[in-house]
C-alpha positions in Angstrom: 91.3 52.6 74.3 92.4 56.1 75.2 90.3 59.1 74.5 91.6 61.4 71.8 92.0 64.7 73.4 91.7 66.4 70.0 88.3 64.8 69.3 86.8 64.5 72.7 87.9 67.3 75.0 88.0 66.5 78.7 86.1 68.7 81.1 87.9 70.3 84.0 85.9 71.5 87.0 87.6 74.0 89.2 85.9 74.3 92.6 86.8 77.6 94.2 85.7 79.8 97.2 87.6 82.9 96.1 86.6 86.1 94.1 86.7 85.8 90.3 88.9 88.9 90.1 91.6 89.9 87.6 94.3 88.0 89.4 92.2 84.8 89.5 92.2 84.6 85.7 96.0 84.6 85.6 96.2 81.4 87.7 98.5 78.9 86.0 95.9 76.2 85.4 94.2 78.3 82.8 97.3 78.1 80.6 96.1 74.6 79.8 93.5 76.2 77.5 96.3 77.3 75.2 98.2 74.0 75.2 95.5 71.2 75.0 91.8 71.0 74.1 89.8 71.0 77.3 86.4 72.3 78.5 86.8 74.4 81.6 84.1 75.2 84.1 84.7 77.2 87.3 82.3 76.3 90.2 82.4 79.2 92.6 81.2 78.6 96.2 79.6 82.0 96.5 77.8 81.1 99.7 81.0 80.5 101.7 82.0 84.2 102.2 79.8 87.2 102.9 82.1 89.4 100.7 81.4 87.1 97.7 77.6 87.4 98.2 77.9 91.2 98.7 80.2 91.8 95.7 78.2 93.6 93.1 81.0 93.4 90.5 80.7 90.4 88.4 84.1 89.7 86.7 83.2 86.9 84.4 86.0 85.4 82.4 87.0 87.3 79.3 87.8 83.9 77.8 84.7 82.4 76.2 86.2 78.9 76.6 85.6 79.1 80.4 82.1 78.7 81.9 81.4 80.2 85.3 78.7 78.8 87.6 78.0 80.5 91.0 76.4 78.5 93.7 74.5 80.3 96.5 74.1 77.2 98.7 75.8 73.9 99.2 72.7 71.9 98.2 72.7 73.3 94.6 76.3 72.3 94.1 75.8 68.8 95.5 72.8 68.4 93.1 74.9 69.6 90.2 77.8 67.3 90.9 75.5 64.3 91.4 73.1 64.8 88.5 74.6 67.1 85.9 78.4 67.0 86.0 80.4 64.9 83.5 81.6 62.0 85.6 84.7 61.4 83.5 86.0 64.9 84.1 88.9 66.1 86.2 87.8 67.9 89.4 90.2 70.3 91.3 89.7 72.0 94.7 91.3 75.5 94.8 90.2 76.7 98.2 91.0 79.3 100.9 88.9 78.1 103.7 90.2 75.0 105.4 89.1 71.9 103.3 87.4 70.2 106.3 84.7 72.9 105.8 83.7 71.1 102.6 83.2 67.6 103.9 79.8 67.1 102.1 81.3 68.2 98.8 84.4 66.1 99.3 82.2 63.1 100.1 80.2 63.4 96.9 83.3 64.1 94.7 85.2 61.2 96.3 82.3 58.8 95.6 81.5 59.9 92.1 84.7 61.1 90.4 87.8 59.0 89.8 90.1 61.9 88.9 90.0 64.6 91.5 92.8 66.7 92.9 93.6 69.2 95.7 95.5 72.2 94.5 96.0 74.5 97.5 94.8 76.0 100.7 94.8 79.7 101.5 96.9 79.7 104.6 100.6 79.3 104.8 102.1 82.2 102.9 102.6 84.5 105.9 104.6 83.9 109.1 101.5 84.4 111.3 99.6 81.5 109.5 101.3 78.9 111.7 102.5 79.4 115.3 106.3 79.9 115.5 107.0 78.7 119.0 104.6 76.0 120.2 105.2 74.3 123.5 106.1 70.7 123.7 102.6 69.9 125.0 100.9 71.8 122.1 103.1 70.1 119.6 102.3 66.7 120.9 98.6 67.5 121.1 98.5 68.7 117.5 100.4 65.7 116.3 97.9 63.4 118.0 95.0 65.2 116.4 96.7 65.1 113.0 97.3 61.3 113.2 93.7 60.7 114.5 92.2 62.9 111.7 94.4 61.3 109.0 93.5 57.7 110.0 89.8 58.7 110.0 90.0 60.3 106.6 91.9 57.3 105.1 89.3 54.9 106.4 86.5 57.0 104.9 87.9 58.2 101.5 90.0 57.1 98.7 91.1 60.7 98.5 92.4 63.0 95.7 95.0 61.4 93.5 97.3 64.3 94.2 97.6 66.9 96.8 99.4 69.6 94.9 100.3 72.1 97.6 102.9 74.8 96.9 105.0 74.8 100.1 105.7 72.9 103.3 104.3 75.8 105.3 101.0 75.6 103.5 100.6 72.0 104.5 101.8 72.8 108.1 99.3 75.7 108.4 96.4 73.1 108.1 97.5 71.1 111.1 95.9 69.3 112.7 93.0 69.0 110.2 94.4 68.3 106.8 91.3 68.2 104.7 90.8 65.9 101.7 93.1 62.9 101.7 92.8 59.2 101.5 94.7 56.0 101.1 95.7 56.8 97.5 96.7 60.4 98.0 100.2 61.5 97.0 101.5 64.7 98.5 103.5 66.8 96.1 105.2 70.1 97.1 105.4 72.0 93.9 106.9 75.4 94.9 104.8 78.6 94.7 104.1 81.4 92.3 106.9 83.5 93.9 109.4 81.0 92.8 107.8 80.9 89.3 107.8 84.7 88.9 111.4 84.9 90.2 112.6 82.4 87.6 110.8 84.5 84.9 112.3 87.7 86.3 115.8 86.3 86.0 115.2 86.0 82.2 114.1 89.7 82.0 115.9 91.1 79.0 116.6 94.7 80.2 119.2 94.1 83.0 120.3 97.8 83.4 117.1 99.1 84.8 118.5 101.3 87.6 121.7 103.4 87.9 124.6 101.2 89.0 126.6 104.1 90.5 123.9 104.8 93.2 122.8 102.8 96.2 119.1 101.7 95.8 116.3 100.7 98.1 113.0 99.3 97.1 109.8 99.8 99.2 107.3 97.1 98.6 103.9 98.9 98.9 101.0 97.0 100.6 98.3 99.6 100.0 98.2 99.8 103.8 96.0 102.9 104.2 93.3 101.3 102.1 93.6 97.5 102.5 90.3 95.9 101.6 90.9 92.5 100.3 88.6 89.4 100.4 86.6 90.9 103.3 89.8 91.8 105.3 90.1 95.5 106.0 92.8 97.6 107.6 92.7 101.4 107.8 95.2 103.9 109.0 95.4 107.7 108.6 96.9 108.2 105.1 98.3 111.6 105.9 100.2 110.5 109.0 101.3 107.2 107.4 102.7 108.7 104.3 104.2 111.6 106.1 106.2 109.1 108.2 107.2 107.1 105.2 108.3 110.1 103.2 110.5 111.4 106.0 112.0 108.0 106.3 112.6 107.9 102.5 114.2 111.5 102.7 116.6 110.2 105.4 117.7 107.4 103.0 118.1 109.9 100.2 120.5 111.9 102.5 122.4 108.7 103.1 122.9 108.3 99.4 120.1 105.9 98.5 117.7 106.3 95.6 114.4 105.0 96.9 111.9 103.2 94.6 108.6 101.5 95.2 106.4 99.0 93.4 102.7 99.4 93.9 100.3 96.8 95.3 98.3 95.2 92.5 95.0 96.5 94.1 96.2 100.2 94.0 93.9 102.3 91.9 95.2 104.9 89.5 93.8 107.8 91.4 95.5 106.6 94.6 98.8 106.3 92.6 98.5 109.9 91.6 97.7 111.1 95.1 100.6 109.1 96.5 103.1 110.5 93.9 102.0 114.2 94.0 100.9 114.7 97.6 103.0 112.4 99.7 106.2 111.2 98.1 107.4 114.7 97.1 110.3 113.4 95.1 111.6 111.2 98.0 110.9 108.0 96.1 110.1 107.0 92.5 107.3 104.7 91.5 108.6 101.9 89.2 106.4 100.6 86.5 107.9 97.2 86.9 106.9 93.9 88.5 108.2 93.6 92.1 110.2 90.5 91.2 112.2 92.4 88.5 112.7 95.4 90.7 113.9 93.2 93.7 116.7 91.7 91.6 118.0 95.1 90.7 118.2 96.9 94.0 120.6 96.8 97.0 118.1 96.9 99.8 114.4 95.8 100.4 112.0 97.6 102.7 108.7 96.1 103.6 106.1 95.6 106.3 105.4 91.9 105.8 104.6 91.8 102.0 104.9 88.4 100.5 106.6 90.2 97.6 109.6 90.4 99.8 110.1 86.7 99.0 111.6 87.9 95.7 114.2 89.7 97.7 114.9 86.5 99.7 115.4 84.5 96.5 117.7 87.2 95.2 119.7 87.3 98.4 119.0 90.9 99.1 119.2 92.5 102.6 115.7 93.2 104.1 114.5 95.7 106.7 111.0 95.3 108.1 109.0 98.4 109.1 106.4 98.6 111.8 103.9 101.6 111.7 103.4 102.6 115.3 99.7 103.4 114.8 98.9 100.0 113.3 96.3 98.2 115.4 95.6 95.1 113.4 97.0 92.3 115.5 97.3 89.8 112.6 99.4 92.2 110.6 101.5 93.2 113.6 102.3 89.5 114.3 103.0 88.9 110.7 105.6 91.7 110.5 107.2 90.5 113.7 107.2 86.9 112.6 108.8 87.7 109.2 111.5 89.7 110.9 112.1 86.9 113.4 112.2 84.1 110.8 114.6 86.0 108.5 116.7 87.6 111.4 116.2 91.0 109.8 116.1 94.4 111.5 112.7 95.7 112.6 112.3 99.4 112.9 109.3 101.4 114.1 108.1 104.7 112.6 105.3 107.2 112.7 104.7 110.7 111.3 107.2 112.2 113.7 110.1 109.8 114.1 111.6 106.5 113.2 114.3 104.1 114.5 117.7 104.8 113.0 120.1 102.0 112.0 123.1 101.8 109.7 121.5 100.6 106.5 124.8 100.1 104.8 125.6 97.3 107.4 122.3 95.4 107.0 123.3 91.8 106.1 121.7 88.6 104.9 121.5 85.7 107.4 122.1 83.0 104.9 120.9 80.2 107.1 117.6 81.9 107.9 117.0 82.8 104.3 117.7 79.2 103.2 115.3 77.8 105.8 112.6 80.3 105.0 112.9 79.5 101.3 112.6 75.8 101.9 109.5 76.3 104.1 107.7 79.2 102.4 108.7 79.3 98.8 110.4 76.3 97.1 109.1 72.8 96.3 110.7 69.5 95.7 111.1 69.9 92.0 113.7 72.0 90.3 112.7 74.5 87.7 109.3 76.0 87.0 106.5 74.9 89.4 103.8 75.8 86.8 105.4 73.7 84.1 105.7 70.8 86.4 102.0 70.9 87.5 100.8 71.4 83.9 102.9 68.4 82.8 101.4 66.3 85.5 97.8 67.3 84.7 98.4 66.6 81.0 99.5 63.1 81.9 96.3 62.6 84.0 94.1 63.7 81.1 95.9 61.2 78.8 95.0 58.3 81.2 91.2 58.9 81.0 89.6 55.9 79.3 
């Protein structure tokens, strides 16, 4: 006899190793709370990252239907799962660190819970997350390690019922050590939130957002002078950086372009005011619009390596990548170069004194490169909304619980 969802709500455990910040609570899985009756408990692995332990701000869910439990060591989580957790619940892994770092947790979950699932892994959104040009020897070595690891996992675990990863590149970024899988695991490539947000942006009611009689360029801000995200910090001289950008924007103004920018989600209001009043000096206008909506309505996209540029790729917009000459972070440098290489887009260098000049009117889209990038970094195997597909699948899983 099937359990009545209305009378006996199923418990969902979401095991995470990421901050419980404002963006976390917009994750699609929480939409289930508005569609079916479930009990939701977030199990944060606070011990995994130093920045989680050091974070004094405690952003608990504003939704009283969600319970949050923070674990300061692995042992306390294992004890909870073994002794206190509801065994007929659904368990989801939503992790950034490679899943093979959680083998003890995976072992317990695999042994105790029938219904558990792997949602995502943190790598694979950026071009630098997976090597672009491996030698034949490196490719063969990784393939051997992957096969050996996979066989070992399948002998040891039944595995999650579904591996719901968003893109092919997210899976590839985990080579050769896949993480939680077993003999029953089904891999499903769902498409990521960029695809979801782009589909929503296409339905945006106000289509005439920008003047149609003027050329337009959109700068996708990355909060570069003040990047401090998940323990990752990059600093450059704000005065020099924005002086260089504003001169570049002024050049585009003189070439007939209206320049707009959408701010990074982490940008504070005081930084927005400083940016507008001190640095931009009327060379660019800050749009109070989501990046996906703005991207659809402009003629040209300007970016370092922002993943928001994926909206421009889906919209088929020409893209120019910018490299700040004083940037020293090797990871970001490689990501900017990699994105330009994969999309076959121009890469220009700039600083506070000068910038490379190109004919921006002649920047074109390499359709083959855009298509291949979309297939690997953005889209899934299902047409339509990735979020609706995943919610529908999970609802069916809930209905099967006896």
